SELUM-635174 format. One record per residue (C-alpha): residue in one letter; x, y, z; residue number from 1. Coordinates in Angstrom, 1 decimal. Example, Ala and Ser with C-alpha at 12.3 -4.5 7.8 and 13.67 -1.06 7.14 Angstrom:
+------+--------+--------+--------+-----+
| code |      x |      y |      z | pos |
+------+--------+--------+--------+-----+
|    a |   12.3 |   -4.5 |    7.8 |   1 |
|    s |   13.7 |   -1.1 |    7.1 |   2 |
+------+--------+--------+--------+-----+
//
This chain:
+------+--------+--------+--------+-----+
| code |      x |      y |      z | pos |
+------+--------+--------+--------+-----+
|    m |   -5.8 |  -16.2 |   -5.0 |   1 |
|    t |   -4.6 |  -18.9 |   -7.3 |   2 |
|    e |   -6.7 |  -21.8 |   -8.4 |   3 |
|    t |   -5.8 |  -25.0 |   -6.4 |   4 |
|    y |   -7.1 |  -28.5 |   -7.1 |   5 |
|    l |   -6.8 |  -31.7 |   -5.1 |   6 |
|    n |   -7.8 |  -35.2 |   -5.9 |   7 |
|    h |  -10.2 |  -36.9 |   -3.4 |   8 |
|    p |  -10.0 |  -40.7 |   -3.4 |   9 |
|    t |  -13.8 |  -41.1 |   -3.8 |  10 |
|    f |  -15.2 |  -37.8 |   -5.1 |  11 |
|    g |  -12.6 |  -36.9 |   -7.7 |  12 |
|    l |  -11.3 |  -33.4 |   -8.3 |  13 |
|    l |  -11.9 |  -30.8 |   -5.7 |  14 |
|    s |  -11.4 |  -27.0 |   -6.1 |  15 |
|    r |  -10.3 |  -24.8 |   -3.3 |  16 |
|    i |  -12.7 |  -22.1 |   -2.3 |  17 |
|    c |  -10.5 |  -20.4 |    0.3 |  18 |
|    v |   -7.7 |  -20.8 |    2.8 |  19 |
|    l |   -9.0 |  -20.9 |    6.3 |  20 |
|    d |   -5.7 |  -20.8 |    8.2 |  21 |
|    e |   -2.1 |  -22.0 |    7.9 |  22 |
|    q |   -3.1 |  -25.7 |    7.8 |  23 |
|    r |   -6.7 |  -25.7 |    6.6 |  24 |
|    s |   -8.5 |  -24.9 |    3.4 |  25 |
|    l |  -12.1 |  -25.2 |    2.3 |  26 |
|    f |  -12.7 |  -27.2 |   -0.9 |  27 |
|    t |  -15.7 |  -28.2 |   -2.9 |  28 |
|    t |  -16.3 |  -30.8 |   -5.7 |  29 |
|    l |  -15.2 |  -29.2 |   -8.9 |  30 |
|    y |  -18.4 |  -29.4 |  -11.0 |  31 |
|    a |  -21.4 |  -29.8 |   -8.8 |  32 |
|    h |  -20.4 |  -27.5 |   -5.8 |  33 |
|    r |  -22.5 |  -29.7 |   -3.6 |  34 |
|    l |  -20.0 |  -31.5 |   -1.4 |  35 |
|    f |  -17.7 |  -29.5 |    0.8 |  36 |
|    f |  -14.6 |  -30.5 |    2.7 |  37 |
|    i |  -12.1 |  -28.9 |    5.1 |  38 |
|    i |   -8.7 |  -30.2 |    4.0 |  39 |
|    t |   -6.1 |  -30.2 |    6.7 |  40 |
|    n |   -2.4 |  -30.6 |    5.9 |  41 |
|    a |   -0.4 |  -31.4 |    9.0 |  42 |
|    n |    2.7 |  -33.5 |    9.7 |  43 |
|    g |    2.8 |  -34.6 |    6.0 |  44 |
|    t |   -0.7 |  -36.0 |    6.0 |  45 |
|    t |   -3.8 |  -34.8 |    4.3 |  46 |
|    q |   -7.2 |  -35.2 |    6.1 |  47 |
|    f |  -10.6 |  -34.7 |    4.5 |  48 |
|    e |  -13.4 |  -33.5 |    6.8 |  49 |
|    p |  -16.8 |  -33.4 |    5.1 |  50 |
|    l |  -19.1 |  -30.3 |    5.8 |  51 |
|    t |  -22.7 |  -29.4 |    5.1 |  52 |
|    r |  -23.4 |  -26.7 |    2.6 |  53 |
|    g |  -24.6 |  -24.4 |    5.4 |  54 |
|    d |  -21.4 |  -24.9 |    7.4 |  55 |
|    a |  -19.2 |  -24.2 |    4.4 |  56 |
|    k |  -21.2 |  -21.1 |    3.6 |  57 |
|    m |  -20.8 |  -19.9 |    7.2 |  58 |
|    l |  -17.0 |  -20.4 |    7.0 |  59 |
|    v |  -16.8 |  -18.4 |    3.8 |  60 |
|    e |  -18.9 |  -15.6 |    5.3 |  61 |
|    t |  -16.5 |  -15.5 |    8.3 |  62 |
|    k |  -13.5 |  -15.3 |    6.0 |  63 |
|    l |  -15.2 |  -12.5 |    4.1 |  64 |
|    r |  -15.7 |  -10.5 |    7.3 |  65 |
|    h |  -12.0 |  -11.1 |    8.2 |  66 |
|    l |  -10.9 |   -9.8 |    4.8 |  67 |
|    r |  -13.0 |   -6.7 |    5.2 |  68 |
|    r |  -11.5 |   -6.0 |    8.6 |  69 |
|    e |   -8.0 |   -6.4 |    7.1 |  70 |
|    g |   -8.8 |   -4.1 |    4.2 |  71 |
|    n |   -7.5 |   -6.7 |    1.7 |  72 |
|    q |   -9.7 |   -5.5 |   -1.2 |  73 |
|    t |   -8.3 |   -7.7 |   -3.9 |  74 |
|    d |   -8.7 |  -11.0 |   -2.0 |  75 |
|    l |  -12.1 |   -9.8 |   -0.8 |  76 |
|    e |  -13.4 |   -9.2 |   -4.3 |  77 |
|    q |  -12.1 |  -12.5 |   -5.5 |  78 |
|    l |  -13.7 |  -14.4 |   -2.6 |  79 |
|    q |  -17.0 |  -12.5 |   -3.0 |  80 |
|    h |  -17.1 |  -13.7 |   -6.6 |  81 |
|    i |  -16.4 |  -17.3 |   -5.6 |  82 |
|    f |  -19.1 |  -17.0 |   -2.8 |  83 |
|    k |  -21.7 |  -15.8 |   -5.3 |  84 |
|    r |  -20.8 |  -18.5 |   -7.8 |  85 |
|    t |  -20.8 |  -21.2 |   -5.2 |  86 |
|    f |  -23.7 |  -20.3 |   -2.9 |  87 |
|    a |  -26.1 |  -18.3 |   -5.0 |  88 |
+------+--------+--------+--------+-----+
//
């Protein structure tokens, strides 16, 4: 996983936590890790959907289970590290 950043018009720099699917990724504010967004890129537009911390945590837990089933150890370890840093 590479580090990806996106500039939000109100909240400033966002950091990607993980890719959810082909068009959606989960981002958080870079420094506080208190605001979470699903960023959707479709048809040349970017949409910001705010999430609660609990919903964001649930999405990452779901992604972790998916990576375990796939057996993708490298991505799993990286996302586990991000999960602990963000939600601990």
